[in-house]
C-alpha positions in Angstrom: 2.4 19.6 -8.6 2.0 23.1 -9.0 -0.7 24.9 -10.9 0.3 28.7 -13.0 -2.0 30.6 -14.9 -0.5 31.5 -17.6 -1.3 34.6 -20.2 -3.5 32.0 -22.7 -6.0 29.6 -20.8 -5.0 26.5 -20.7 -8.4 25.2 -20.6 -9.2 26.8 -23.8 -6.4 25.5 -25.2 -6.7 22.4 -24.2 -11.1 22.6 -25.1 -10.6 23.4 -28.3 -8.3 20.4 -29.1 -10.3 17.8 -27.7 -13.6 19.3 -30.0 -11.3 18.9 -32.3 -10.6 15.2 -31.6 -14.0 14.6 -31.6 -14.4 16.0 -35.2 -12.6 13.1 -37.0 -13.5 10.1 -34.9 -16.2 9.0 -32.9 -15.7 6.4 -30.4 -14.3 6.7 -26.9 -10.4 7.7 -26.0 -8.5 6.9 -22.9 -5.1 8.1 -22.4 -2.9 7.2 -19.6 0.0 9.6 -18.7 2.2 6.6 -17.3 4.3 6.3 -14.0 7.3 6.9 -12.0 10.1 4.5 -13.0 12.7 3.1 -10.2 16.5 3.4 -10.7 17.2 1.5 -8.1 15.3 1.0 -5.7 11.6 1.9 -5.5 12.0 5.4 -3.2 14.6 6.8 -5.8 12.4 6.9 -9.3 14.0 8.9 -12.5 12.2 11.8 -13.6 8.7 11.9 -14.0 7.8 12.8 -18.0 3.8 11.8 -19.0 3.1 9.9 -22.2 2.9 13.0 -24.5 -0.3 12.3 -26.2 -1.8 12.5 -22.6 0.2 15.5 -22.4 -1.7 17.0 -26.1 -4.6 16.5 -23.9 -4.5 17.3 -20.5 -1.7 20.3 -20.5 -0.3 18.5 -17.6 2.1 16.5 -16.6 0.4 14.4 -13.8 1.8 10.7 -12.6 -0.4 7.9 -12.2 -3.9 9.5 -14.1 -6.1 8.3 -17.0 -8.2 11.6 -19.2 -11.0 9.8 -21.2 -12.3 11.5 -24.3 -15.4 11.7 -25.8 -17.6 14.0 -28.0 -15.8 17.0 -26.9 -15.8 15.8 -23.1 -12.8 15.2 -20.8 -13.2 13.3 -18.0 -9.7 12.5 -15.1 -9.0 10.0 -13.7 -6.3 10.5 -10.3 -6.5 10.2 -7.0 -6.0 12.8 -4.8 -3.0 12.8 -2.7 -2.5 10.2 0.5 -2.5 11.8 3.7 1.3 11.2 4.7 2.1 12.5 1.2 2.4 15.9 2.5 5.0 15.0 4.7 7.8 14.1 1.6 6.3 15.9 -1.1 4.2 19.1 0.3 1.1 20.1 -0.5 -0.1 19.2 -3.6 -2.9 20.0 -5.6 -6.2 17.7 -5.2 -8.4 16.4 -8.2 -10.7 18.9 -7.9 -8.7 21.5 -8.2 -6.3 20.2 -11.5 -9.6 19.4 -13.0 -11.3 23.0 -12.9 -7.4 23.9 -13.9 -7.3 21.3 -17.3 -11.3 22.1 -18.0 -12.4 18.6 -17.4 -16.2 18.0 -17.1 -15.8 15.4 -14.4 -13.0 14.2 -12.3 -12.6 10.9 -10.8 -10.9 8.3 -8.6 -9.0 6.2 -11.1 -10.8 3.2 -9.2 -13.8 4.0 -11.2 -11.4 3.8 -14.5 -12.3 0.3 -15.3 -16.1 1.1 -15.2 -15.3 3.8 -18.4 -13.4 0.9 -21.4 -16.4 -0.1 -23.5 -15.6 0.5 -26.9 -12.7 3.1 -25.9 -9.2 3.5 -28.3 -6.3 3.6 -26.8 -2.3 4.5 -27.0 0.5 2.5 -25.8 2.3 4.6 -22.9 6.4 3.7 -23.2 6.8 2.7 -19.6 6.6 -1.5 -18.7 3.9 -1.1 -15.7 1.7 1.3 -17.5 1.2 -0.5 -21.2 1.2 -3.7 -19.3 -2.4 -2.0 -17.2 -3.4 -0.7 -20.0 -3.7 -4.5 -21.6 -4.5 -5.8 -18.6 -7.7 -3.5 -18.2 -8.4 -3.2 -22.0 -8.4 -7.3 -22.9 -6.0 -6.8 -25.3 -2.1 -6.6 -25.8 -1.3 -2.5 -25.9 2.4 -2.7 -27.1 4.6 0.8 -28.0 6.7 -1.3 -30.7 3.4 -3.1 -32.1 2.0 -0.4 -34.9 -1.5 0.8 -33.8 -4.5 -1.3 -35.2 -8.3 -0.9 -36.1 -10.0 2.0 -34.0 -6.5 2.6 -32.3 -5.3 2.9 -35.6 -7.9 5.6 -36.7 -7.2 7.5 -32.9 -3.3 7.8 -33.9 -4.0 9.2 -37.0 -6.4 11.5 -36.5 -4.1 12.7 -33.5 -1.4 12.8 -35.8 -3.2 15.3 -38.4 -4.4 17.5 -35.0 -0.4 17.4 -33.6 1.5 18.0 -37.7 0.1 21.4 -37.0 1.0 23.4 -33.6 -2.1 25.6 -32.8 -1.4 28.9 -30.6 -0.6 27.3 -27.1 2.0 24.5 -28.5 3.8 27.3 -30.3 4.1 29.6 -27.3 5.7 26.9 -25.6 7.8 26.2 -28.2 8.7 29.7 -28.7 9.7 29.4 -25.6 11.8 26.1 -25.5 13.1 27.7 -28.5 14.6 30.9 -26.5 16.3 29.0 -23.2 17.9 26.9 -26.0 19.3 29.6 -27.5 20.6 30.5 -24.2 22.3 27.4 -22.9 24.1 27.5 -26.1 25.1 30.5 -25.9 26.9 29.7 -22.1 28.5 26.5 -23.4 30.4 28.5 -26.2 31.2 31.2 -23.5 32.3 28.6 -20.4 34.3 26.3 -23.5 37.7 28.7 -23.1 37.7 27.8 -19.1 36.7 24.5 -19.7 39.1 21.0 -19.5 36.8 18.9 -20.0 33.2 18.0 -22.2 31.5 17.7 -18.9 32.2 21.1 -17.8 30.7 23.0 -21.3 27.5 20.1 -20.6 27.0 21.4 -17.5 27.2 25.3 -18.6 24.9 24.8 -21.6 22.1 22.6 -18.9 23.0 24.6 -16.4 20.6 27.1 -17.7 18.1 25.2 -18.6 18.0 24.3 -14.9 17.5 27.6 -13.8 14.6 28.1 -16.1 13.0 25.1 -14.1 13.2 22.9 -17.2 15.0 20.3 -18.1 16.5 19.0 -21.3 14.3 17.7 -24.0 16.7 15.0 -24.6 19.9 13.2 -23.3 22.4 16.2 -25.0 25.5 15.5 -27.0 28.4 17.4 -25.6 31.3 16.3 -27.5 34.6 16.4 -29.5 33.8 12.9 -31.1 31.2 14.7 -32.8 31.3 11.9 -35.9 29.4 9.8 -32.7 25.9 10.7 -33.7 24.1 10.2 -30.7 27.3 10.2 -28.3 25.9 11.2 -24.7 29.5 10.9 -23.2 31.5 13.7 -21.8 34.6 12.8 -20.5 37.6 14.2 -22.9 39.5 15.8 -22.4 39.2 19.4 -25.1 42.5 19.3 -27.3 42.6 23.6 -28.5 43.0 21.7 -32.8 39.1 20.2 -31.4 36.3 20.9 -32.4 33.1 21.0 -30.2 29.8 19.2 -31.1 26.8 20.1 -29.1 22.9 18.9 -29.9 21.3 20.0 -26.2 17.7 21.1 -26.2 15.3 22.2 -23.9 11.6 21.2 -22.8 9.2 23.2 -21.0 7.5 22.3 -17.9 4.5 21.5 -20.2 6.0 18.9 -22.1 7.5 21.0 -25.7 11.1 20.7 -27.2 13.4 22.7 -28.7 16.5 21.1 -30.2 19.7 22.8 -31.6 23.1 21.9 -33.0 26.0 24.2 -33.0 30.0 23.4 -33.9 32.6 25.6 -32.7 36.2 25.0 -32.6 37.0 24.8 -28.5 40.6 27.4 -29.3 38.1 30.5 -30.3 39.0 30.1 -34.5 38.5 27.4 -36.8 41.7 25.4 -38.6 41.5 26.3 -42.5 40.5 22.9 -43.6 37.4 23.3 -40.3 36.2 26.3 -42.0 36.3 25.5 -45.6 33.3 21.9 -44.4 31.6 24.4 -42.5 31.0 26.4 -44.7 30.1 23.7 -47.0 27.5 22.4 -44.2 26.2 25.9 -43.6 25.5 26.3 -47.4 23.8 23.4 -47.4 21.7 24.4 -43.8 20.7 28.2 -45.6 19.7 26.7 -49.2 17.3 24.4 -47.4 15.6 27.0 -45.5 15.1 29.1 -47.9 13.4 26.9 -49.6 10.3 25.9 -46.6 7.5 27.1 -47.1 3.8 25.2 -48.1 3.7 22.8 -50.2 6.9 21.7 -50.4 8.4 18.1 -49.7 10.6 17.8 -47.1 11.9 14.6 -49.2 13.0 17.4 -51.9 14.2 19.7 -48.9 16.8 16.7 -48.1 18.1 15.7 -51.8 19.3 19.7 -51.6 20.8 19.4 -48.5 22.2 16.2 -50.3 23.4 18.4 -53.2 24.0 20.8 -52.0 26.7 19.4 -49.1 28.0 17.1 -52.3 29.0 19.9 -54.6 31.1 21.9 -51.7 32.9 18.3 -52.0 33.3 18.7 -54.9 35.0 22.1 -55.1 37.2 20.6 -52.0 37.9 17.2 -54.1 36.7 15.2 -51.8 34.8 14.3 -53.9 35.1 13.4 -57.8 32.0 14.0 -60.2 29.1 15.5 -61.3 27.1 16.5 -58.1 23.5 15.4 -59.2 25.4 12.2 -60.0 27.2 11.9 -56.8 24.1 12.0 -55.4 22.0 9.6 -57.2 24.7 6.8 -55.6 24.1 8.6 -52.2 28.4 8.8 -52.3 26.9 12.0 -50.3 26.1 9.8 -47.9 29.8 8.6 -46.7 29.6 11.9 -45.1 25.7 13.6 -44.2 24.6 9.4 -43.6 21.4 11.1 -41.2 18.1 12.4 -42.8 17.3 16.1 -42.7 16.2 16.0 -40.3 12.9 15.5 -38.3 9.3 16.8 -36.9 9.1 19.0 -33.2 6.8 19.2 -30.9 6.0 17.9 -27.9 8.5 15.1 -28.5 11.8 16.3 -29.9 11.1 13.7 -32.3 7.3 14.6 -32.7 5.2 11.0 -33.1 7.9 8.5 -33.5 6.1 6.7 -31.1 3.8 6.0 -33.4 6.9 4.6 -36.1 6.8 6.0 -39.5 3.0 6.9 -39.0 3.6 10.6 -38.6 6.7 11.0 -40.2 5.7 9.7 -44.0 2.7 10.7 -46.2 -0.4 7.6 -46.3 1.0 5.6 -49.0 4.8 6.4 -48.8 6.9 3.9 -47.2 10.8 4.4 -46.5 13.7 3.7 -49.4 16.7 1.7 -48.5 18.6 4.1 -50.7 21.8 4.2 -48.6 21.1 7.9 -48.8 17.4 8.4 -47.6 17.3 4.9 -45.3 17.1 7.3 -42.4 15.2 10.1 -43.3 12.4 10.7 -40.4 9.9 12.9 -41.8 8.5 12.3 -46.0 5.6 14.8 -46.1 4.6 18.2 -48.2 4.9 21.0 -46.0 1.8 22.9 -44.7 1.6 25.8 -42.0 2.3 25.1 -38.5 4.3 23.0 -38.7 8.0 23.3 -37.2 10.8 21.3 -38.1 14.2 21.3 -37.7 16.7 21.4 -40.4 19.9 19.7 -39.8 23.2 18.5 -42.7 26.2 17.6 -41.2 29.6 16.3 -42.1 30.8 13.3 -40.3 34.3 10.8 -40.9 32.9 7.2 -39.3 35.7 4.9 -39.2 32.9 2.5 -39.6 32.0 4.1 -43.1 34.8 5.2 -44.6 36.6 2.0 -43.6 34.6 -0.9 -44.5 35.9 -2.5 -47.8 32.7 -2.9 -48.9 32.7 0.9 -49.3 36.2 1.8 -50.4 35.7 -0.6 -54.0 32.6 1.1 -54.7 33.4 4.6 -54.7 37.0 3.7 -55.1 37.0 5.9 -57.8 34.5 9.0 -56.9 36.2 10.1 -53.2 39.4 11.4 -53.4 41.3 10.1 -50.6 44.3 11.6 -50.6 42.3 14.9 -49.7 40.5 13.2 -47.8 43.0 12.6 -45.3 43.9 16.1 -45.1 40.8 17.3 -43.2 41.7 14.9 -40.5 40.6 17.8 -38.2 36.7 17.4 -39.3 35.5 14.4 -37.6 31.8 16.3 -37.0 30.0 18.9 -37.5 26.3 19.6 -37.4 24.2 22.8 -37.9 20.9 22.4 -36.9 17.5 25.3 -36.2 14.3 24.9 -35.4 12.1 26.2 -38.8 8.6 27.3 -38.2 6.2 26.3 -41.6 4.3 29.8 -41.8 1.0 30.4 -44.5 3.8 32.9 -46.4 7.4 30.4 -46.3 9.6 30.1 -43.1 10.5 31.8 -39.5 13.6 30.2 -38.1 12.8 30.4 -34.6 16.3 29.4 -33.4 17.5 33.0 -35.3 18.8 34.6 -32.0 21.9 31.6 -32.2 24.5 32.5 -35.0 25.8 30.7 -36.9 28.0 32.2 -39.3 31.8 31.0 -39.0 33.0 34.3 -37.3 29.7 34.8 -35.4 30.5 31.1 -33.9 34.2 32.4 -34.0 32.9 36.0 -31.3 30.6 34.3 -29.1 33.6 32.2 -28.0 36.6 35.1 -28.2 34.2 38.1 -28.0 
């Protein structure tokens, strides 16, 4: 693992974070980084990704490591590389060199960790080997699918309060992720005219990310089947009348995420029906971003998107009725079933390993309404939050062909008119928006989303 200097001292940033944590809790914390997981035999592993909670305080993606935090101090637990490691992996930093880089007060081998567990809280790491080790050493179940309890709940709430608003160190990384994500999308658009398969466009986009020594922050979605919200297949051919939906984000070496979606015509020109729906989605996108400022409820942002989409579909003759009334009965969710977005940070859905603890203000619970149940964030916005805004329109057969849905909305949807938009399977427009003290800043604004500008990026 390489250790590089940055313009802002990594050690200073990490010291500030752990002092902030110490101001919120009065018990020790141990956070594990996680292990490499084998793909099919032990020496062939999946790419390592450290636990985000570990990364937030340790700063470096160190495999098979742990940190102990107490009263603002950091103790690093990691083994020095074995003598044979240099043969396969080259020279790697020593424990002491890593400790100096991250500003650790003490560095110890992993074998000594067991002596420092008393009264410590932790959060589960996602890989089974690590959470099993956590459970064994702490003599209690530490499971990623179980909500934290006791001091672990106190720890989770403290970390959520810190990570909700990004510090300068985080924002530097997030701007890097956003910039490379924008470049990747432009490369995907430029590659489309020569591409025959979705996979070729994906390769062009991920090539930009890899060339920056970054990785993707989630499995890329590059598909002509945009109605499949998390489509991770890339074998479909590209035909002139298709729309290509690309949801691709870069993740920096330090683990910080970008997340952007654009939808563009394979031919370089939207059809009239595609352009009509695209502009409905874009109007919702722009209205939401214009509304973002501290104190605004994110649920209200979502409902604004829902209303804007309902208004646009009424104007096109697809929906019938008053837009506000249509939103009340969740008619918009026939075509916009997901939430308007989510938190963005070290995780592309930031801190969702904690369930709704991060996304939902204390005392709030998810709605069981069709049009609200997938809302990932339900808090008042505050400065330093980074959120996505990603309205969409989808024709999902499992929804639109459901007999009960057809019956419920038979007087609301003009099914004949909808059939005229068969060439619009899915459209999503997504940007990364920072809440500032006075309003907002779109970190991904360098990537155009106006229909004409998108066409120009494909056929300049």
